[in-house]
N, C-alpha and C positions, 0 to 999 in steps of 0.2 A: 718480416711480416709475410704471412702465408696468403696465397691467392685463394679467394673464396669463389666457388663455381656456382653460386646461387644466381638465379635469373637477374636479380637487381644489381649484382656486382659483376661488371664486365672488366676483365683484365686484358691488357694488350701485351702479352708476353710472347715475343716473337720466337723464342727458343721452343716454347710449347707447340706453337703452330708448325714449326719445322719438324719436330719429332712426330707429330700426328700425320703430317703429309708424307713422311718417309716410311711410316708403318705399312706393311703389306696387308692387303685385305684378303682374307681366306676365301678361296673359291673351291667349292666341293665339286670337283670334276666327276667323281663317281656318281653323285646324285644327278648331275646334269645328263650324263650318259644313260642312267637308269630311266629318267623321265622321258628321254627321247625314245628309248626302246619300248617303254610302256605305251607311248603314243602310237607307235607302229602296231603294237599288239592289240590295244584296245580299239583303235580306229578313231574316226572323227565323231565326237559325241553329238554333233548337230544332225547327223544322219540316223541316229538311233531313235527308236520309239520306245516309250515306257510301257505301252500296253501289251498284253499277252495276245497272241493270235487267237482268232475266234475259234478255230478248230485245233485241238491239240494234235501234235504229230504222233505221239504215242496214244494208241487207242485206250479207252477206259477198261477194256477187258484184257489188255496185254499183261502178260506175266513176265517175271524175271527170266524164266527159262526161254520164253519166246524171243527175248532180246539176245540171249546168249547163244541159242542154237541156230539163229538165222544168219546167213552170210549176205543177204541182199541189203543194200543200203536203203536208208529211208528216202522218201520222196523229197523231203526238204530237211535242213538241219534242225535238230532238236534244241530248243532254247534251254539255256542252263537252268532257269527257274523251273521249267517243266520236268527236267531230268532230276533235279533235286527233290521235287515233290514226289515223283514216282519212286525214287529210291527210299525216301523217308517212309512212304506208305508201306513199301515191301519190307523194309527192315523193322519197322515198328510192328507190323503184323507178325513177323517171325520172332519178335522179342529181342532183337539185336540192338534196338535203339530205345533207351529209356529216358 
């Protein structure tokens, strides 16, 4: 007679219990290391704000050439969303992004 694993049929087969307890559980060490590195790179999410700064770091009249030819650093870091918007507008205007 075969053991039925339906919820209503509970079997007390001790050999099955021993086999299950001796099975090794897979631990993905690479994923754990990746998650730890990601936390260091991304930082603490509770410290981040989801709103854009009131004044953009890149001026509205800034050109691509202005950014490339200047060696002076910006007063504050450029948020990624602002840089993506800037590059999209420039590339779209040049016909490089359709």
